[in-house]
Structures are given as structure tokens and as C-alpha cells.
C-alpha positions in Angstrom: 88.5 104.6 110.7 87.8 103.5 114.3 84.6 104.1 116.3 85.2 104.2 120.0 82.1 103.9 122.2 81.9 103.8 126.0 79.2 101.6 127.4 77.5 101.4 130.8 76.8 104.1 133.3 80.5 104.3 134.3 82.0 103.8 130.8 84.2 100.9 132.1 83.5 98.9 128.9 84.8 100.4 125.7 83.9 99.1 122.2 86.4 99.8 119.5 84.8 99.1 116.1 87.0 98.7 113.0 85.4 101.0 110.4 86.8 100.5 107.0 84.0 98.4 105.4 84.9 99.2 101.8 88.2 97.4 102.4 86.8 94.9 104.8 89.0 96.5 107.5 92.3 95.8 105.7 95.0 97.2 107.9 96.9 99.9 106.2 99.9 101.7 107.8 97.7 104.7 108.9 95.0 102.3 110.2 97.7 100.4 112.2 98.9 103.7 113.7 95.4 104.7 114.6 94.7 101.3 116.3 98.0 101.5 118.2 97.3 105.1 119.4 93.8 104.3 120.5 94.8 101.1 122.4 97.7 103.0 124.0 95.3 105.7 125.2 92.8 103.2 126.5 95.4 101.2 128.3 96.5 104.3 130.2 92.8 105.1 131.2 92.3 103.7 134.7 88.5 103.9 134.2 88.6 101.3 131.4 88.1 97.7 132.6 87.4 96.0 129.3 87.9 96.7 125.6 85.8 94.8 123.0 87.0 95.0 119.4 84.3 94.7 116.8 83.7 95.5 113.1 81.2 97.6 111.3 81.6 95.5 108.2 78.9 92.8 107.8 81.3 90.9 105.4 84.4 90.5 107.4 86.0 91.3 110.8 89.4 92.1 109.3 91.0 90.6 106.2 94.6 91.4 107.4 97.1 93.6 105.8 96.1 96.1 103.1 97.6 94.4 100.1 96.8 97.3 97.7 98.9 99.6 99.9 101.7 97.0 100.3 101.8 96.4 96.5 103.3 99.9 96.2 106.0 99.4 98.9 109.7 99.2 98.0 111.7 96.3 99.3 113.3 98.5 101.9 109.9 99.6 103.2 
């Protein structure tokens, strides 16, 4: 759901592309966990100087929360 690409000879610039084009990158629980884990790992990498967040979807960068998933949530969740 994420595409992580290092750019440049030293890989100091990392592109993180949101890749759920069918849902216009709606953020589901699993997607949020993946984004968090990826960003945590990149923040601990001393070789990374910049992170650029992009989208593979030509229609939208990110439409926000995945409302289809949230429709099935209980009040407690």
C-alpha cells in the first residue's frame, strides 16, 4: 500500500508514495499502521535527510479516512 523509493546516489531523499488508487488513498486502520511504521523506520535512519510524500493516484492525493471501513465500526471502536 506504500511504495518507498530512495533517490540520489546516497539515498538521502526518500519518496513515500501512497498506493491505494482504487480508494483514492483513503486511510484505513491497516494503512495508518503501515504509514506509521514506515515513517518511524525512516525517522530512525540517519542516512535519510528528506522524505517526500506523494500519491500514485491521478485523481486524489488522499481523501482522508476510509469511510467504508469506519461505517462498520462500533461506537466503542
